[in-house]
C-alpha positions as CSV (number, residue, x, y, z in Angstrom):
1,M,160.0,-156.3,-217.8
2,F,160.2,-154.3,-214.4
3,K,163.4,-156.0,-213.4
4,I,164.8,-154.4,-216.9
5,H,163.0,-150.9,-216.6
6,F,164.3,-150.6,-212.9
7,K,167.8,-151.3,-213.6
8,T,168.3,-149.1,-216.6
9,N,167.0,-146.3,-214.5
10,R,168.7,-146.7,-211.7
11,R,172.2,-147.0,-214.3
12,R,171.0,-143.8,-215.2
13,I,170.5,-142.4,-212.1
14,I,174.0,-143.4,-210.8
15,K,175.6,-142.6,-213.9
16,N,174.3,-138.4,-213.7
17,K,175.0,-138.9,-210.5
18,I,178.7,-139.7,-210.7
19,F,178.9,-137.3,-213.7
20,Y,177.8,-134.1,-211.0
21,F,180.4,-135.9,-208.5
22,I,178.0,-137.0,-205.6
23,D,180.3,-138.6,-202.9
24,I,180.6,-142.3,-202.9
25,F,178.9,-142.3,-199.4
26,G,176.0,-140.0,-200.7
27,L,175.4,-142.9,-203.7
28,A,175.6,-145.6,-201.3
29,A,173.2,-143.5,-199.4
30,L,170.6,-143.6,-202.7
31,L,171.3,-147.1,-203.3
32,L,170.7,-148.0,-200.0
33,K,167.2,-146.2,-198.9
34,D,165.3,-148.1,-201.9
35,F,166.5,-151.9,-201.4
36,L,166.1,-151.3,-197.3
37,K,162.8,-150.6,-198.2
38,L,162.6,-153.4,-200.3
39,V,164.1,-155.5,-197.8
40,A,162.3,-154.8,-194.4
41,L,158.6,-155.5,-197.2
42,S,159.6,-158.7,-198.0
43,C,160.7,-159.8,-194.4
44,L,157.1,-158.2,-193.6
45,V,155.5,-160.3,-196.1
46,A,157.2,-163.7,-195.3
47,F,157.8,-163.8,-192.0
48,P,154.1,-164.5,-191.3
49,V,153.5,-166.4,-193.7
50,A,157.1,-168.5,-192.9
51,W,155.7,-168.7,-189.1
52,W,152.1,-169.9,-190.2
53,I,154.1,-172.9,-192.4
54,M,156.4,-173.7,-189.7
55,H,153.4,-173.9,-186.8
56,A,151.7,-176.2,-189.2
57,W,154.2,-178.5,-190.3
58,L,155.4,-178.6,-186.8
59,Q,152.1,-179.9,-185.1
60,N,151.9,-183.2,-187.3
61,Y,154.9,-183.8,-184.5
62,E,154.7,-185.6,-181.3
63,Y,157.0,-183.5,-179.9
64,R,156.4,-179.9,-180.7
65,I,158.8,-176.9,-180.4
66,T,157.2,-173.4,-180.3
67,T,159.2,-171.1,-183.2
68,S,160.1,-167.9,-181.4
69,W,160.3,-164.6,-182.3
70,W,163.8,-163.9,-182.2
71,I,164.7,-166.9,-185.0
72,F,163.0,-164.2,-187.8
73,L,164.3,-161.1,-186.1
74,I,168.1,-162.7,-186.7
75,A,166.6,-163.5,-190.2
76,G,165.5,-160.1,-190.8
77,A,168.8,-158.2,-189.4
78,V,170.9,-161.6,-191.6
79,A,168.8,-160.3,-195.0
80,I,169.6,-156.4,-194.0
81,L,173.2,-156.9,-193.5
82,I,173.7,-159.1,-197.0
83,A,171.7,-156.2,-198.7
84,L,173.9,-153.1,-196.8
85,F,177.3,-155.1,-197.5
86,T,176.1,-155.5,-201.4
87,I,175.1,-152.6,-202.4
88,S,177.9,-150.8,-200.5
89,F,180.1,-153.0,-202.8
90,Q,178.5,-152.3,-205.7
91,A,178.2,-148.4,-205.2
92,I,181.8,-148.3,-204.6
93,R,182.7,-150.2,-207.8
94,T,180.1,-148.0,-209.6
95,A,181.7,-144.6,-208.3
96,I,185.1,-145.7,-208.8
97,V,184.6,-145.9,-212.7
98,S,185.8,-143.5,-215.4
99,H,183.1,-141.0,-216.1
100,V,184.0,-140.9,-219.0
101,R,183.8,-144.8,-219.9
102,S,180.2,-144.7,-218.3
103,L,178.5,-141.9,-219.8
104,G,180.0,-142.7,-223.3
105,S,178.4,-146.3,-223.1
106,E,175.1,-144.6,-222.7
């Protein structure tokens, strides 16, 4: 339910911004700001839980290794890059769509 409301509300905001001639980079920045906050929050929640589970699981083996912090740093950077590329592509694709056709479906 929340996802549907969030998606339709975001779509309405994008259509209004396009109608008022916001540039592609402004639209991408508008979308990136919200989604990068969500990605960073999910990383902050997931990394300690993942470290704890990995640490507990690896204690069962005779030859133990330690999990380094840089593994999680790389995973977070990859997640942010994927979000960056995906949102930028979607913003450019949305900005290229005809304004009249976009508002006509509203």
